[in-house]
TIZA-67761 format. One record per residue (C-alpha): residue number from 1; x, y, z; residue in three letters. Coordinates in nm, 4 decimals. Layout:
<atoms>
<atom><resi>NUM</resi><east>X</east><north>Y</north><up>Z</up><resn>ala</resn></atom>
...
</atoms>
This chain:
<atoms>
<atom><resi>1</resi><east>-0.9804</east><north>-7.5851</north><up>9.2315</up><resn>met</resn></atom>
<atom><resi>2</resi><east>-1.1437</east><north>-7.9254</north><up>9.1732</up><resn>asp</resn></atom>
<atom><resi>3</resi><east>-0.9540</east><north>-7.9987</north><up>8.8513</up><resn>asn</resn></atom>
<atom><resi>4</resi><east>-0.5903</east><north>-8.0848</north><up>8.9359</up><resn>pro</resn></atom>
<atom><resi>5</resi><east>-0.4752</east><north>-7.9881</north><up>8.5859</up><resn>arg</resn></atom>
<atom><resi>6</resi><east>-0.6293</east><north>-7.6409</north><up>8.6152</up><resn>leu</resn></atom>
<atom><resi>7</resi><east>-0.4444</east><north>-7.6001</north><up>8.9429</up><resn>glu</resn></atom>
<atom><resi>8</resi><east>-0.1147</east><north>-7.7012</north><up>8.7800</up><resn>ile</resn></atom>
<atom><resi>9</resi><east>-0.1755</east><north>-7.4581</north><up>8.4937</up><resn>ile</resn></atom>
<atom><resi>10</resi><east>-0.2303</east><north>-7.1797</north><up>8.7496</up><resn>ala</resn></atom>
<atom><resi>11</resi><east>0.0937</east><north>-7.2824</north><up>8.9211</up><resn>gln</resn></atom>
<atom><resi>12</resi><east>0.2740</east><north>-7.2786</north><up>8.5853</up><resn>ala</resn></atom>
<atom><resi>13</resi><east>0.1550</east><north>-6.9203</north><up>8.5372</up><resn>glu</resn></atom>
<atom><resi>14</resi><east>0.3013</east><north>-6.8293</north><up>8.8774</up><resn>ser</resn></atom>
<atom><resi>15</resi><east>0.6277</east><north>-7.0034</north><up>8.7856</up><resn>phe</resn></atom>
<atom><resi>16</resi><east>0.6447</east><north>-6.8042</north><up>8.4604</up><resn>ala</resn></atom>
<atom><resi>17</resi><east>0.5761</east><north>-6.4818</north><up>8.6535</up><resn>asp</resn></atom>
<atom><resi>18</resi><east>0.8602</east><north>-6.5569</north><up>8.8949</up><resn>arg</resn></atom>
<atom><resi>19</resi><east>1.0919</east><north>-6.6075</north><up>8.5981</up><resn>cys</resn></atom>
<atom><resi>20</resi><east>0.9873</east><north>-6.2773</north><up>8.4429</up><resn>gly</resn></atom>
<atom><resi>21</resi><east>0.8305</east><north>-6.4320</north><up>8.1306</up><resn>ala</resn></atom>
<atom><resi>22</resi><east>0.6194</east><north>-6.1688</north><up>7.9507</up><resn>glu</resn></atom>
<atom><resi>23</resi><east>0.2599</east><north>-6.2372</north><up>8.0492</up><resn>arg</resn></atom>
<atom><resi>24</resi><east>0.0790</east><north>-6.0949</north><up>7.7462</up><resn>glu</resn></atom>
<atom><resi>25</resi><east>0.2995</east><north>-6.2856</north><up>7.5019</up><resn>his</resn></atom>
<atom><resi>26</resi><east>0.2670</east><north>-6.6185</north><up>7.6789</up><resn>arg</resn></atom>
<atom><resi>27</resi><east>-0.1093</east><north>-6.5785</north><up>7.7093</up><resn>gln</resn></atom>
<atom><resi>28</resi><east>-0.1351</east><north>-6.5086</north><up>7.3364</up><resn>gln</resn></atom>
<atom><resi>29</resi><east>0.0882</east><north>-6.8070</north><up>7.2548</up><resn>val</resn></atom>
<atom><resi>30</resi><east>-0.1222</east><north>-7.0178</north><up>7.4902</up><resn>his</resn></atom>
<atom><resi>31</resi><east>-0.4445</east><north>-6.9051</north><up>7.3196</up><resn>arg</resn></atom>
<atom><resi>32</resi><east>-0.3107</east><north>-6.9631</north><up>6.9682</up><resn>leu</resn></atom>
<atom><resi>33</resi><east>-0.1655</east><north>-7.3013</north><up>7.0683</up><resn>ser</resn></atom>
<atom><resi>34</resi><east>-0.5069</east><north>-7.4145</north><up>7.1876</up><resn>met</resn></atom>
<atom><resi>35</resi><east>-0.6651</east><north>-7.2959</north><up>6.8629</up><resn>lys</resn></atom>
<atom><resi>36</resi><east>-0.4084</east><north>-7.4912</north><up>6.6613</up><resn>leu</resn></atom>
<atom><resi>37</resi><east>-0.4578</east><north>-7.7938</north><up>6.8868</up><resn>phe</resn></atom>
<atom><resi>38</resi><east>-0.8315</east><north>-7.7888</north><up>6.8165</up><resn>asp</resn></atom>
<atom><resi>39</resi><east>-0.7634</east><north>-7.7641</north><up>6.4427</up><resn>leu</resn></atom>
<atom><resi>40</resi><east>-0.5095</east><north>-8.0473</north><up>6.4295</up><resn>phe</resn></atom>
<atom><resi>41</resi><east>-0.5678</east><north>-8.2815</north><up>6.7262</up><resn>ala</resn></atom>
<atom><resi>42</resi><east>-0.7523</east><north>-8.5384</north><up>6.5168</up><resn>glu</resn></atom>
<atom><resi>43</resi><east>-0.5052</east><north>-8.5239</north><up>6.2273</up><resn>thr</resn></atom>
<atom><resi>44</resi><east>-0.2064</east><north>-8.5560</north><up>6.4617</up><resn>leu</resn></atom>
<atom><resi>45</resi><east>-0.3799</east><north>-8.8142</north><up>6.6836</up><resn>lys</resn></atom>
<atom><resi>46</resi><east>-0.3500</east><north>-8.6053</north><up>6.9985</up><resn>leu</resn></atom>
<atom><resi>47</resi><east>-0.5716</east><north>-8.6402</north><up>7.3063</up><resn>asp</resn></atom>
<atom><resi>48</resi><east>-0.6656</east><north>-8.4377</north><up>7.6153</up><resn>glu</resn></atom>
<atom><resi>49</resi><east>-0.3451</east><north>-8.5326</north><up>7.7973</up><resn>ser</resn></atom>
<atom><resi>50</resi><east>-0.1560</east><north>-8.3788</north><up>7.5067</up><resn>asp</resn></atom>
<atom><resi>51</resi><east>-0.3640</east><north>-8.0609</north><up>7.5351</up><resn>arg</resn></atom>
<atom><resi>52</resi><east>-0.2498</east><north>-8.0265</north><up>7.8966</up><resn>phe</resn></atom>
<atom><resi>53</resi><east>0.1153</east><north>-8.0725</north><up>7.7968</up><resn>ile</resn></atom>
<atom><resi>54</resi><east>0.0841</east><north>-7.8071</north><up>7.5261</up><resn>leu</resn></atom>
<atom><resi>55</resi><east>-0.0891</east><north>-7.5658</north><up>7.7628</up><resn>gln</resn></atom>
<atom><resi>56</resi><east>0.1924</east><north>-7.5906</north><up>8.0171</up><resn>cys</resn></atom>
<atom><resi>57</resi><east>0.4633</east><north>-7.5702</north><up>7.7497</up><resn>ala</resn></atom>
<atom><resi>58</resi><east>0.3030</east><north>-7.2592</north><up>7.5979</up><resn>ala</resn></atom>
<atom><resi>59</resi><east>0.3004</east><north>-7.0904</north><up>7.9390</up><resn>ile</resn></atom>
<atom><resi>60</resi><east>0.6592</east><north>-7.1894</north><up>8.0208</up><resn>leu</resn></atom>
<atom><resi>61</resi><east>0.8297</east><north>-7.1784</north><up>7.6801</up><resn>his</resn></atom>
<atom><resi>62</resi><east>1.0105</east><north>-6.8481</north><up>7.7444</up><resn>asp</resn></atom>
<atom><resi>63</resi><east>1.1126</east><north>-6.8844</north><up>8.1104</up><resn>ile</resn></atom>
<atom><resi>64</resi><east>1.4719</east><north>-6.9420</north><up>7.9998</up><resn>gly</resn></atom>
<atom><resi>65</resi><east>1.4963</east><north>-6.5733</north><up>7.9078</up><resn>trp</resn></atom>
<atom><resi>66</resi><east>1.5693</east><north>-6.4987</north><up>8.2730</up><resn>cys</resn></atom>
<atom><resi>67</resi><east>1.9217</east><north>-6.6351</north><up>8.2232</up><resn>thr</resn></atom>
<atom><resi>68</resi><east>1.9886</east><north>-6.4522</north><up>7.8952</up><resn>gly</resn></atom>
<atom><resi>69</resi><east>1.8848</east><north>-6.4538</north><up>7.5314</up><resn>gln</resn></atom>
<atom><resi>70</resi><east>2.1225</east><north>-6.7146</north><up>7.3941</up><resn>gln</resn></atom>
<atom><resi>71</resi><east>1.9737</east><north>-7.0619</north><up>7.3928</up><resn>gly</resn></atom>
<atom><resi>72</resi><east>1.6756</east><north>-6.9633</north><up>7.6044</up><resn>his</resn></atom>
<atom><resi>73</resi><east>1.4740</east><north>-7.2554</north><up>7.4643</up><resn>his</resn></atom>
<atom><resi>74</resi><east>1.7297</east><north>-7.5028</north><up>7.6015</up><resn>lys</resn></atom>
<atom><resi>75</resi><east>1.7391</east><north>-7.3174</north><up>7.9301</up><resn>gln</resn></atom>
<atom><resi>76</resi><east>1.3588</east><north>-7.3334</north><up>7.9515</up><resn>ser</resn></atom>
<atom><resi>77</resi><east>1.3840</east><north>-7.7108</north><up>7.9128</up><resn>met</resn></atom>
<atom><resi>78</resi><east>1.6449</east><north>-7.7367</north><up>8.1890</up><resn>arg</resn></atom>
<atom><resi>79</resi><east>1.4453</east><north>-7.5170</north><up>8.4253</up><resn>met</resn></atom>
<atom><resi>80</resi><east>1.1292</east><north>-7.7226</north><up>8.3760</up><resn>ile</resn></atom>
<atom><resi>81</resi><east>1.3186</east><north>-8.0481</north><up>8.4289</up><resn>leu</resn></atom>
<atom><resi>82</resi><east>1.4879</east><north>-7.9174</north><up>8.7448</up><resn>glu</resn></atom>
<atom><resi>83</resi><east>1.1793</east><north>-7.7464</north><up>8.8901</up><resn>asp</resn></atom>
<atom><resi>84</resi><east>1.0509</east><north>-7.8905</north><up>9.2158</up><resn>ala</resn></atom>
<atom><resi>85</resi><east>0.7382</east><north>-7.6776</north><up>9.2573</up><resn>thr</resn></atom>
<atom><resi>86</resi><east>0.4983</east><north>-7.8022</north><up>8.9884</up><resn>leu</resn></atom>
<atom><resi>87</resi><east>0.3248</east><north>-8.1274</north><up>9.0932</up><resn>pro</resn></atom>
<atom><resi>88</resi><east>0.3870</east><north>-8.3099</north><up>8.7648</up><resn>leu</resn></atom>
<atom><resi>89</resi><east>0.4611</east><north>-8.6748</north><up>8.6996</up><resn>thr</resn></atom>
<atom><resi>90</resi><east>0.8117</east><north>-8.7412</north><up>8.5618</up><resn>pro</resn></atom>
<atom><resi>91</resi><east>0.6578</east><north>-8.8206</north><up>8.2225</up><resn>glu</resn></atom>
<atom><resi>92</resi><east>0.4538</east><north>-8.5003</north><up>8.2136</up><resn>glu</resn></atom>
<atom><resi>93</resi><east>0.7554</east><north>-8.2926</north><up>8.3180</up><resn>arg</resn></atom>
<atom><resi>94</resi><east>0.9716</east><north>-8.4426</north><up>8.0432</up><resn>thr</resn></atom>
<atom><resi>95</resi><east>0.7058</east><north>-8.3918</north><up>7.7783</up><resn>arg</resn></atom>
<atom><resi>96</resi><east>0.6448</east><north>-8.0285</north><up>7.8785</up><resn>ile</resn></atom>
<atom><resi>97</resi><east>1.0182</east><north>-7.9568</north><up>7.8918</up><resn>ala</resn></atom>
<atom><resi>98</resi><east>1.0822</east><north>-8.1023</north><up>7.5467</up><resn>leu</resn></atom>
<atom><resi>99</resi><east>0.7842</east><north>-7.9302</north><up>7.3882</up><resn>thr</resn></atom>
<atom><resi>100</resi><east>0.9086</east><north>-7.5979</north><up>7.5264</up><resn>ala</resn></atom>
<atom><resi>101</resi><east>1.2639</east><north>-7.6770</north><up>7.4115</up><resn>arg</resn></atom>
<atom><resi>102</resi><east>1.1576</east><north>-7.7266</north><up>7.0509</up><resn>tyr</resn></atom>
<atom><resi>103</resi><east>0.9512</east><north>-7.4075</north><up>7.0214</up><resn>his</resn></atom>
<atom><resi>104</resi><east>1.2421</east><north>-7.2583</north><up>6.8242</up><resn>arg</resn></atom>
<atom><resi>105</resi><east>1.5624</east><north>-7.3436</north><up>6.6443</up><resn>lys</resn></atom>
<atom><resi>106</resi><east>1.6522</east><north>-7.7092</north><up>6.5879</up><resn>ser</resn></atom>
<atom><resi>107</resi><east>1.3874</east><north>-7.9684</north><up>6.5121</up><resn>leu</resn></atom>
<atom><resi>108</resi><east>1.3773</east><north>-8.2803</north><up>6.7329</up><resn>pro</resn></atom>
<atom><resi>109</resi><east>1.6601</east><north>-8.5238</north><up>6.6558</up><resn>lys</resn></atom>
<atom><resi>110</resi><east>1.7350</east><north>-8.8711</north><up>6.7802</up><resn>asn</resn></atom>
<atom><resi>111</resi><east>2.0778</east><north>-8.7703</north><up>6.9071</up><resn>asp</resn></atom>
<atom><resi>112</resi><east>1.9411</east><north>-8.4932</north><up>7.1325</up><resn>his</resn></atom>
<atom><resi>113</resi><east>1.9710</east><north>-8.5663</north><up>7.5066</up><resn>pro</resn></atom>
<atom><resi>114</resi><east>1.6390</east><north>-8.6333</north><up>7.6845</up><resn>val</resn></atom>
<atom><resi>115</resi><east>1.4485</east><north>-8.6644</north><up>7.3552</up><resn>tyr</resn></atom>
<atom><resi>116</resi><east>1.6579</east><north>-8.9645</north><up>7.2528</up><resn>ser</resn></atom>
<atom><resi>117</resi><east>1.5497</east><north>-9.1477</north><up>7.5703</up><resn>asn</resn></atom>
<atom><resi>118</resi><east>1.1831</east><north>-9.1484</north><up>7.4689</up><resn>leu</resn></atom>
<atom><resi>119</resi><east>1.0014</east><north>-9.4279</north><up>7.2900</up><resn>arg</resn></atom>
<atom><resi>120</resi><east>0.9318</east><north>-9.3606</north><up>6.9208</up><resn>pro</resn></atom>
<atom><resi>121</resi><east>0.5615</east><north>-9.3063</north><up>6.9846</up><resn>asp</resn></atom>
<atom><resi>122</resi><east>0.6429</east><north>-9.0502</north><up>7.2557</up><resn>glu</resn></atom>
<atom><resi>123</resi><east>0.8896</east><north>-8.8760</north><up>7.0273</up><resn>gln</resn></atom>
<atom><resi>124</resi><east>0.6164</east><north>-8.8497</north><up>6.7665</up><resn>lys</resn></atom>
<atom><resi>125</resi><east>0.3778</east><north>-8.6862</north><up>7.0139</up><resn>arg</resn></atom>
<atom><resi>126</resi><east>0.6409</east><north>-8.4381</north><up>7.1300</up><resn>ile</resn></atom>
<atom><resi>127</resi><east>0.7186</east><north>-8.3424</north><up>6.7712</up><resn>ala</resn></atom>
<atom><resi>128</resi><east>0.3486</east><north>-8.2858</north><up>6.6991</up><resn>ala</resn></atom>
<atom><resi>129</resi><east>0.3043</east><north>-8.0634</north><up>7.0057</up><resn>leu</resn></atom>
<atom><resi>130</resi><east>0.6236</east><north>-7.8707</north><up>6.9336</up><resn>ala</resn></atom>
<atom><resi>131</resi><east>0.5083</east><north>-7.8172</north><up>6.5737</up><resn>ala</resn></atom>
<atom><resi>132</resi><east>0.1967</east><north>-7.6391</north><up>6.7015</up><resn>leu</resn></atom>
<atom><resi>133</resi><east>0.3868</east><north>-7.4380</north><up>6.9629</up><resn>leu</resn></atom>
<atom><resi>134</resi><east>0.6437</east><north>-7.3202</north><up>6.7064</up><resn>arg</resn></atom>
<atom><resi>135</resi><east>0.3712</east><north>-7.1744</north><up>6.4850</up><resn>ile</resn></atom>
<atom><resi>136</resi><east>0.1834</east><north>-7.0173</north><up>6.7770</up><resn>ala</resn></atom>
<atom><resi>137</resi><east>0.5039</east><north>-6.8497</north><up>6.8941</up><resn>asp</resn></atom>
<atom><resi>138</resi><east>0.5778</east><north>-6.7270</north><up>6.5422</up><resn>gly</resn></atom>
<atom><resi>139</resi><east>0.2288</east><north>-6.5804</north><up>6.5199</up><resn>leu</resn></atom>
<atom><resi>140</resi><east>0.3155</east><north>-6.3541</north><up>6.8119</up><resn>asp</resn></atom>
<atom><resi>141</resi><east>0.6729</east><north>-6.2736</north><up>6.7131</up><resn>ser</resn></atom>
<atom><resi>142</resi><east>0.6168</east><north>-5.8997</north><up>6.7622</up><resn>ser</resn></atom>
<atom><resi>143</resi><east>0.4541</east><north>-5.9576</north><up>7.1031</up><resn>his</resn></atom>
<atom><resi>144</resi><east>0.1645</east><north>-5.7368</north><up>6.9879</up><resn>gln</resn></atom>
<atom><resi>145</resi><east>-0.1072</east><north>-6.0037</north><up>7.0225</up><resn>ser</resn></atom>
<atom><resi>146</resi><east>-0.2447</east><north>-5.8992</north><up>6.6849</up><resn>cys</resn></atom>
<atom><resi>147</resi><east>-0.3566</east><north>-6.2399</north><up>6.5562</up><resn>ile</resn></atom>
<atom><resi>148</resi><east>-0.7202</east><north>-6.2912</north><up>6.6502</up><resn>gln</resn></atom>
<atom><resi>149</resi><east>-0.8135</east><north>-6.6188</north><up>6.4797</up><resn>asp</resn></atom>
<atom><resi>150</resi><east>-0.6784</east><north>-6.9003</north><up>6.2624</up><resn>ile</resn></atom>
<atom><resi>151</resi><east>-0.8552</east><north>-7.1213</north><up>6.0111</up><resn>gln</resn></atom>
<atom><resi>152</resi><east>-0.7082</east><north>-7.4241</north><up>5.8362</up><resn>ala</resn></atom>
<atom><resi>153</resi><east>-0.7782</east><north>-7.5095</north><up>5.4731</up><resn>leu</resn></atom>
<atom><resi>154</resi><east>-0.6253</east><north>-7.8331</north><up>5.3480</up><resn>arg</resn></atom>
<atom><resi>155</resi><east>-0.6288</east><north>-8.0142</north><up>5.0181</up><resn>asn</resn></atom>
<atom><resi>156</resi><east>-0.4156</east><north>-8.2941</north><up>4.8788</up><resn>ser</resn></atom>
<atom><resi>157</resi><east>-0.1306</east><north>-8.0599</north><up>4.7916</up><resn>gln</resn></atom>
<atom><resi>158</resi><east>-0.1220</east><north>-7.7809</north><up>5.0467</up><resn>leu</resn></atom>
<atom><resi>159</resi><east>-0.2198</east><north>-7.6766</north><up>5.3987</up><resn>leu</resn></atom>
<atom><resi>160</resi><east>-0.3137</east><north>-7.3103</north><up>5.4322</up><resn>ile</resn></atom>
<atom><resi>161</resi><east>-0.3372</east><north>-7.1439</north><up>5.7710</up><resn>leu</resn></atom>
<atom><resi>162</resi><east>-0.5431</east><north>-6.8314</north><up>5.7236</up><resn>ser</resn></atom>
<atom><resi>163</resi><east>-0.5053</east><north>-6.5801</north><up>6.0063</up><resn>cys</resn></atom>
<atom><resi>164</resi><east>-0.7208</east><north>-6.2841</north><up>6.0984</up><resn>arg</resn></atom>
<atom><resi>165</resi><east>-0.5374</east><north>-5.9866</north><up>6.2429</up><resn>ser</resn></atom>
<atom><resi>166</resi><east>-0.6390</east><north>-5.6514</north><up>6.3850</up><resn>arg</resn></atom>
<atom><resi>167</resi><east>-0.3344</east><north>-5.4814</north><up>6.2318</up><resn>gln</resn></atom>
<atom><resi>168</resi><east>-0.0506</east><north>-5.5400</north><up>5.9890</up><resn>asp</resn></atom>
<atom><resi>169</resi><east>0.0961</east><north>-5.8809</north><up>6.0698</up><resn>ala</resn></atom>
<atom><resi>170</resi><east>0.3774</east><north>-5.9053</north><up>5.8162</up><resn>ser</resn></atom>
<atom><resi>171</resi><east>0.6318</east><north>-5.9913</north><up>6.0844</up><resn>glu</resn></atom>
<atom><resi>172</resi><east>0.4098</east><north>-6.2611</north><up>6.2299</up><resn>glu</resn></atom>
<atom><resi>173</resi><east>0.3435</east><north>-6.4153</north><up>5.8879</up><resn>met</resn></atom>
<atom><resi>174</resi><east>0.7139</east><north>-6.4333</north><up>5.8108</up><resn>gln</resn></atom>
<atom><resi>175</resi><east>0.8053</east><north>-6.5792</north><up>6.1498</up><resn>ala</resn></atom>
<atom><resi>176</resi><east>0.5236</east><north>-6.8323</north><up>6.1557</up><resn>ala</resn></atom>
<atom><resi>177</resi><east>0.6000</east><north>-6.9410</north><up>5.7993</up><resn>gln</resn></atom>
<atom><resi>178</resi><east>0.9589</east><north>-7.0107</north><up>5.9013</up><resn>lys</resn></atom>
<atom><resi>179</resi><east>0.8441</east><north>-7.1978</north><up>6.2104</up><resn>lys</resn></atom>
<atom><resi>180</resi><east>0.5938</east><north>-7.4111</north><up>6.0192</up><resn>ser</resn></atom>
<atom><resi>181</resi><east>0.8833</east><north>-7.6356</north><up>5.9148</up><resn>asp</resn></atom>
<atom><resi>182</resi><east>0.8105</east><north>-7.9080</north><up>6.1690</up><resn>leu</resn></atom>
<atom><resi>183</resi><east>0.4379</east><north>-7.9275</north><up>6.0929</up><resn>leu</resn></atom>
<atom><resi>184</resi><east>0.5148</east><north>-7.9482</north><up>5.7204</up><resn>ala</resn></atom>
<atom><resi>185</resi><east>0.7602</east><north>-8.2293</north><up>5.7900</up><resn>gln</resn></atom>
<atom><resi>186</resi><east>0.5091</east><north>-8.4230</north><up>6.0006</up><resn>ile</resn></atom>
<atom><resi>187</resi><east>0.2265</east><north>-8.3816</north><up>5.7509</up><resn>leu</resn></atom>
<atom><resi>188</resi><east>0.4593</east><north>-8.4371</north><up>5.4545</up><resn>ala</resn></atom>
<atom><resi>189</resi><east>0.2896</east><north>-8.1394</north><up>5.2963</up><resn>gln</resn></atom>
<atom><resi>190</resi><east>0.3816</east><north>-7.7740</north><up>5.2346</up><resn>pro</resn></atom>
<atom><resi>191</resi><east>0.2301</east><north>-7.5243</north><up>5.4761</up><resn>val</resn></atom>
<atom><resi>192</resi><east>0.1418</east><north>-7.1710</north><up>5.3706</up><resn>lys</resn></atom>
<atom><resi>193</resi><east>0.0502</east><north>-6.9061</north><up>5.6258</up><resn>ile</resn></atom>
<atom><resi>194</resi><east>-0.1514</east><north>-6.6077</north><up>5.5099</up><resn>val</resn></atom>
<atom><resi>195</resi><east>-0.3298</east><north>-6.3184</north><up>5.6737</up><resn>cys</resn></atom>
<atom><resi>196</resi><east>-0.6554</east><north>-6.1458</north><up>5.5956</up><resn>glu</resn></atom>
<atom><resi>197</resi><east>-0.6240</east><north>-5.7712</north><up>5.5537</up><resn>ala</resn></atom>
<atom><resi>198</resi><east>-0.6932</east><north>-5.5796</north><up>5.8761</up><resn>pro</resn></atom>
<atom><resi>199</resi><east>-1.0526</east><north>-5.4573</north><up>5.8946</up><resn>arg</resn></atom>
</atoms>
């Protein structure tokens, strides 16, 4: 491959396979993360280097499952930080690891190890990427890959993410709503996630 980033993404897929991460789920989370990135990159002041970080984090976010369910997000972070196979810069590795770490549970905090070592502007970028990954993961909470598209409608009072699904997506709506907490915090605006009726 001529594009080094595409080669690293392919290697991240192989890494996730070796760890037993469910391929269909991670591909759906990857796809939805990229859709959300395209919708919010300008608002969140993200660039193409951030897209690469989010792509890798979406692929690797669940690799920690191979050591057990409890705290798999933290384990994913550790595994990415300790990995010696992906040809990443130290900065890229840290950013991918932290984005994967915050795909669930606690929001980023200044007293968290690794995150606390970053500059404030880097912390802000990680939070923005994690906010998108959290929602993408919530939108595939059933691992059924039922969400087909997302549109964003925003006014001065509310952000609505309108999803199109090929089947009932009640579970996904509930999970994604819960995981929209970080995006709502960053935008200082309530986020509502809704789904069109299946056609």
